C-alpha positions in Angstrom: -34.4 -8.2 -21.9 -30.7 -7.5 -21.2 -28.7 -10.5 -19.9 -27.5 -9.7 -16.3 -23.8 -9.5 -15.7 -22.3 -12.4 -13.8 -20.0 -11.2 -11.1 -17.9 -13.5 -8.8 -16.9 -12.3 -5.4 -15.0 -14.2 -2.7 -17.1 -13.3 0.4 -20.8 -13.3 1.2 -20.8 -9.7 2.5 -19.8 -8.5 -1.0 -22.3 -10.7 -2.7 -25.1 -9.4 -0.4 -24.1 -5.8 -1.0 -24.1 -6.2 -4.8 -27.4 -8.0 -4.8 -28.9 -5.2 -2.7 -27.5 -2.4 -4.7 -28.2 -3.8 -8.1 -30.7 -6.7 -8.4 -29.8 -7.0 -12.1 -26.4 -8.5 -11.2 -26.1 -12.3 -11.0 -23.7 -12.8 -8.1 -21.8 -16.0 -7.4 -19.3 -16.8 -4.6 -15.9 -17.8 -5.8 -12.4 -17.0 -4.3 -10.5 -18.5 -7.3 -9.0 -21.3 -5.1 -11.0 -23.9 -7.0 -12.3 -24.2 -10.6 -14.9 -21.6 -11.6 -18.6 -22.3 -10.7 -19.8 -20.9 -14.1 -18.6 -21.3 -17.6 -18.8 -17.5 -18.1 -18.2 -14.8 -15.5 -18.1 -11.1 -16.6 -16.4 -9.6 -13.6 -14.0 -11.6 -11.3 -13.1 -10.2 -7.9 -10.3 -12.2 -6.3 -9.9 -12.5 -2.5 -8.0 -9.6 -0.9 -5.2 -11.9 0.2 -5.4 -14.6 -2.4 -2.1 -15.9 -3.9 -1.5 -14.4 -7.3 -1.2 -17.9 -8.8 -4.9 -18.4 -8.3 -5.6 -15.9 -11.1 -4.8 -18.6 -13.6 -8.1 -20.2 -12.6 -9.9 -17.4 -14.4 -8.6 -18.4 -17.8 -11.7 -20.3 -18.9 -14.5 -17.8 -17.9 -13.9 -15.1 -20.5 -14.0 -12.3 -17.9 -14.4 -8.8 -19.2 -12.7 -7.5 -16.0 -10.6 -8.8 -13.1 -11.1 -6.3 -10.3 -8.5 -6.5 -7.6 -9.1 -5.4 -4.0 -5.5 -4.1 -3.7 -3.7 -1.1 -5.0 -0.4 -2.8 -5.7 -0.2 -5.1 -8.7 3.5 -6.2 -8.7 3.9 -9.8 -9.8 0.4 -10.0 -11.2 1.0 -9.7 -15.0 2.7 -13.1 -15.4 -0.2 -14.8 -13.6 -3.0 -13.3 -15.7 -4.7 -15.3 -18.4 -4.2 -13.9 -22.0 -6.7 -11.3 -22.9 -7.3 -10.1 -19.3 -8.2 -6.6 -18.3 -7.1 -6.0 -14.7 -8.0 -3.1 -12.5 -6.5 -2.2 -9.2 -8.3 -0.8 -6.1 -7.3 2.8 -6.3 -9.6 4.9 -4.1 -10.1 2.1 -1.6 -6.9 2.0 0.6 -5.2 5.4 0.3 -6.9 6.9 3.3 -6.2 4.0 5.7 -2.6 3.6 4.5 -2.1 7.3 5.0 -3.5 7.0 8.5 -1.1 4.2 9.3 1.8 6.1 7.9 1.0 9.1 10.1 0.6 6.7 13.1 4.0 5.1 12.5 5.6 8.6 12.2 4.0 9.8 15.4 4.7 6.6 17.3 8.4 6.6 16.2 8.9 10.3 16.8 7.2 10.3 20.3 8.8 7.1 21.5 5.5 5.3 22.0 7.1 1.8 21.7 9.5 2.7 24.6 6.6 3.9 26.8 4.5 0.8 26.0 7.5 -1.5 26.9 8.0 0.4 30.2 4.3 0.3 31.0 4.3 -3.5 30.4 6.9 -3.6 33.3 4.8 -1.1 35.4 7.5 1.5 35.0 7.0 5.2 34.8 9.7 6.4 32.4 9.7 10.1 31.6 11.6 11.1 28.5 11.9 13.8 25.9 11.5 12.6 22.2 11.5 14.1 18.7 8.5 16.2 17.6 6.8 16.0 14.3 6.3 19.7 14.3 9.1 21.7 12.5 10.5 18.5 10.9 11.3 18.1 7.2 9.3 15.2 5.7 10.4 13.8 2.3 7.6 11.9 0.5 9.1 9.4 -1.9 6.2 8.7 -4.2 3.5 11.2 -5.0 0.6 9.0 -6.2 -2.7 8.5 -4.4 -1.1 7.3 -1.1 1.6 10.0 -1.1 -0.9 12.7 -1.6 -3.2 11.3 1.1 -0.2 11.2 3.5 0.6 14.8 2.6 -2.9 16.1 3.4 -2.7 14.6 6.8 0.8 15.9 7.5 0.0 19.5 6.7 -1.7 20.4 10.0 1.4 19.1 11.9 3.4 22.2 10.8 6.1 20.3 8.8 8.0 21.1 5.7 7.1 18.7 3.0 9.5 17.7 0.2 7.9 15.7 -2.7 9.9 13.3 -4.9 8.3 11.6 -7.9 9.4 9.8 -11.1 10.2 13.1 -12.8 10.5 16.8 -11.8 7.3 18.7 -12.4 5.1 21.4 -11.0 1.4 20.9 -10.1 -0.1 24.3 -9.3 2.2 25.8 -6.7 3.6 22.4 -5.7 7.1 21.4 -6.8 7.8 17.7 -7.3 11.5 16.8 -7.4 13.0 14.1 -9.6 14.6 11.0 -8.2 18.0 12.1 -9.4 17.9 14.9 -6.7 17.5 12.4 -3.8 21.1 12.4 -2.5 21.0 16.1 -1.7 17.4 16.0 -0.5 17.9 13.1 1.8 20.6 14.9 3.7 18.1 17.5 4.9 15.2 15.2 5.7 14.2 14.2 9.2 11.6 11.7 8.0 11.5 9.8 4.7 8.2 8.2 3.8 8.2 5.6 1.0 5.0 4.8 -0.8 6.2 3.9 -4.3 4.8 1.0 -6.3 7.1 -2.0 -6.7 8.7 -2.3 -10.2 12.0 -3.4 -11.6 13.2 0.2 -11.3 12.1 0.6 -7.7 13.2 -2.7 -6.3 15.9 -2.0 -3.7 15.8 1.6 -4.5 16.4 2.2 -0.8 19.8 0.5 -0.7 23.0 1.1 1.3 23.9 4.2 -0.8 20.4 5.7 -0.4 20.5 5.2 3.4 24.0 6.6 3.6 22.7 10.0 2.4 20.2 10.1 5.3 21.2 12.2 8.3 21.9 10.6 11.7 18.9 9.6 13.7 16.5 10.3 10.9 13.4 8.0 10.3 12.5 5.9 7.3 8.9 4.9 7.0 7.9 2.2 4.4 4.2 1.8 3.6 4.7 0.8 0.0 6.2 -2.7 -0.6 8.9 -4.5 1.3 11.4 -5.1 -1.5 11.5 -1.3 -2.1 14.1 -1.5 0.7 17.2 -3.7 0.7 16.7 -5.5 4.1 20.5 -6.1 4.5 21.2 -2.4 4.0 18.5 -1.5 6.5 19.8 -4.0 9.0 23.3 -2.5 8.7 22.1 1.0 9.6 19.6 -0.2 12.2 21.9 -2.5 14.2 24.5 0.3 14.6 21.7 2.6 15.7 22.4 5.4 13.2 18.9 5.4 11.6 15.4 4.6 12.8 12.8 2.6 10.8 9.0 2.3 10.9 7.7 -0.4 8.6 4.3 -1.8 7.6 5.9 -3.8 4.8 9.1 -5.9 4.9 11.2 -8.3 2.8 10.7 -11.2 3.4 7.0 -11.1 4.4 6.0 -12.2 6.8 9.2 -11.9 8.7 10.3 -15.2 10.3 10.1 -15.2 14.1 13.8 -15.1 14.6 14.5 -12.3 12.2 16.9 -9.7 13.7 14.6 -6.7 12.8 12.2 -7.9 15.5 14.7 -7.3 18.3 15.7 -3.7 17.6 14.4 -0.9 19.7 14.8 1.6 16.8 12.6 -0.5 14.4 8.8 -0.3 14.6 7.0 -3.0 12.7 3.3 -3.5 11.8 2.2 -6.6 9.8 1.2 -5.1 6.4 -2.1 -3.7 7.7 -2.1 -0.4 5.9 -5.5 -1.1 4.2 -6.9 -3.4 6.9 -9.5 -1.1 8.4 -13.3 -0.7 8.5 -13.0 1.8 5.6 -12.2 -1.0 3.2 -15.6 -2.7 3.0 -17.8 0.2 1.9 -15.1 1.5 -0.4 -14.5 -1.8 -2.2 -18.3 -2.3 -2.5 -18.6 1.2 -4.1 -15.7 0.5 -6.5 -17.1 -2.9 -7.6 -20.6 -1.6 -8.0 -19.3 1.3 -10.1 -17.3 -1.0 -12.3 -20.4 -3.2 -12.9 -22.5 -0.2 -13.7 -19.9 1.1 -16.2 -19.9 -2.3 -18.0 -23.7 -2.3 -18.0 -23.7 1.1 -19.8 -21.1 -0.1 -22.3 -18.4 2.1 -20.8 -14.8 1.3 -20.0 -13.9 0.4 -16.4 -11.7 2.7 -14.4 -8.4 1.9 -12.6 -7.2 -0.5 -15.4 -3.5 -1.1 -14.9 -2.8 -4.2 -16.9 -4.0 -5.7 -20.2 -2.6 -9.0 -21.4 
């Protein structure tokens, strides 16, 4: 009889789902904040918001796979035990993050924050605002999130410009190289950043980058906070030349007295791109699929790091 795979998950709802979907799996609760409950665990699923340093607690269990619940994996590699195989949660958060990106764009373009503030004071404040229709939207990052944002933008009758790591053509779609950004930024009404955070992309959106953006254009960041140089952003925001809609910031969370909070041309949400009801069924599907692959002797998907 085949020995069941041992899978650790941080929450009971995940444990119950795995037991229901595959009774051959031996499921244990563990969020990595304490020493492991077993000497051997085949698949380790950390808590969604767990500190990366907790990954070191998986060193002794001989895991065949550490399955993250997040797409991003910046800062993970130094924390992983030697010999680790680490997979991200591609397929889980793209839809919700794209929904939020579109929400931020529409809210900023249509002045929803101004209307809400007026309504809080019982004021009826009629005003014209920017449309989304007929605008040029530059997507900086054309991975899973970027493509999900694109598919939701298409019905809004916009012109979409795509920028990736290198110039290429996919079907009838042109993707521009990052070296073309200065010229492209000048013609964009909205710039949406969804890049992964790496050494190369840290502070990619700096003072020079922002200087190429046209007056009153909008920068939306749903990637990682350090993609944008906060001081450079503050410089443009405080003088009112550019607008910003941010789900991620640097530092994060912002301290209560941070000047970004007080600016009417800055819209902030607290890193909630993936925090929707879509997450639970999708992460269950991903974890279950990974377990079944290992049971069949196959390689897991979404592997982004091997140490």
